[in-house]
Every structure is written in C-alpha cells, then in structure tokens.
C-alpha positions in Angstrom: 111.2 116.3 91.6 111.1 112.7 92.8 112.4 112.0 96.2 115.1 109.3 96.6 113.8 105.9 97.7 115.8 103.6 100.0 115.8 100.0 99.1 112.9 98.4 100.9 111.0 101.6 101.2 107.5 102.3 100.0 108.7 105.7 98.9 105.7 107.6 100.4 106.9 111.2 100.5 105.8 113.6 103.2 105.6 113.2 106.9 108.5 110.9 107.4 106.6 107.7 106.4 109.4 106.6 104.1 110.6 103.2 105.0 107.2 101.9 106.2 107.8 98.7 104.3 111.3 97.9 105.3 112.0 94.4 106.3 114.7 93.1 108.7 115.3 89.4 109.3 112.0 88.4 107.9 110.1 91.0 110.0 108.2 93.9 108.4 108.8 97.3 110.2 106.0 99.8 110.4 106.9 103.2 111.8 105.2 103.8 115.2 104.3 100.1 115.6 106.8 98.1 117.7 105.9 94.9 119.6 106.7 95.6 123.3 109.0 93.2 125.1 109.3 90.9 122.1 105.9 89.5 122.8 106.4 88.8 126.5 103.2 89.2 128.6 103.0 92.8 129.7 103.1 93.7 133.4 103.5 90.2 134.7 107.2 90.0 135.2 107.1 86.6 133.4 108.9 85.9 130.1 106.2 83.7 128.7 102.8 82.2 129.2 99.3 83.8 129.3 99.1 87.5 129.0 98.4 90.6 126.9 100.8 91.8 124.3 101.3 95.5 123.4 102.2 97.7 120.6 104.1 101.0 121.0 101.1 102.8 119.4 99.1 101.8 122.5 97.1 98.9 121.0 96.7 95.8 123.3 96.0 92.2 122.4 93.5 90.1 124.1 94.9 87.6 126.6 96.9 85.2 124.5 98.7 82.0 125.5 102.2 82.4 124.1 104.8 84.8 122.9 104.4 83.4 119.4 100.6 84.1 119.6 101.3 87.8 120.6 103.8 88.1 117.8 101.2 86.8 115.3 98.7 89.3 116.8 101.2 92.1 116.3 101.8 91.1 112.6 98.0 91.2 112.0 97.7 94.5 113.8 100.4 96.1 111.6 98.7 94.7 108.4 95.4 96.2 109.5 97.1 99.6 110.2 98.5 99.5 106.7 95.1 98.7 105.2 93.5 101.6 107.1 96.1 104.0 105.9 95.7 102.8 102.3 99.3 101.5 102.2 100.5 98.3 100.5 100.6 95.3 102.8 103.9 93.6 103.6 103.8 91.8 100.4 103.3 95.0 98.3 99.6 94.5 97.5 97.0 97.3 98.2 
C-alpha cells in the first residue's frame, strides 16, 4: 500500500524522512539540518562579520566573512548530505 505524500515531499517512506525536500520561502528544508542563528557567527556575540557557521547536525563551516557566505555554505552542506544519502537534490535530480 502506498503511503500518502504531502505536497513538496520526496515521499521516502520509513524513518520519518518524508518531507526532506519541502521548500519554504525559497529555502529547501532537510530534516536534521538547520542553519544555526540564521548564519550569524557562532560564539562571537556579533550579528555579522567574520566567523564560523554551524548546522544543527554538528557540522561547522570554515571561517567565512558574512552571513550570506555562511548561508551559501549551509545550502552546499545540505546538497552534499542529500547526495551522500542517495536522495534527489533540491531540484529533484539524483
């Protein structure tokens, strides 16, 4: 019996991975991978500038020079995690 698939879902049955490809306001969500502090430098108390970005999975970026650079790093990190898991990328390609 086929499981129901939510709009925007990859429809991967099993361990709760349904919805790995959902998008919200132009951002692709990947369960277990959330950019911490919206890309602000971790542990600095600053809202922007040089620093390390972090993902909720524990991955850390190298020192990057802007929130936008940390957001780009996180997007690439999520695409890499999809590839490693054999899931379609954010555009639906394997």
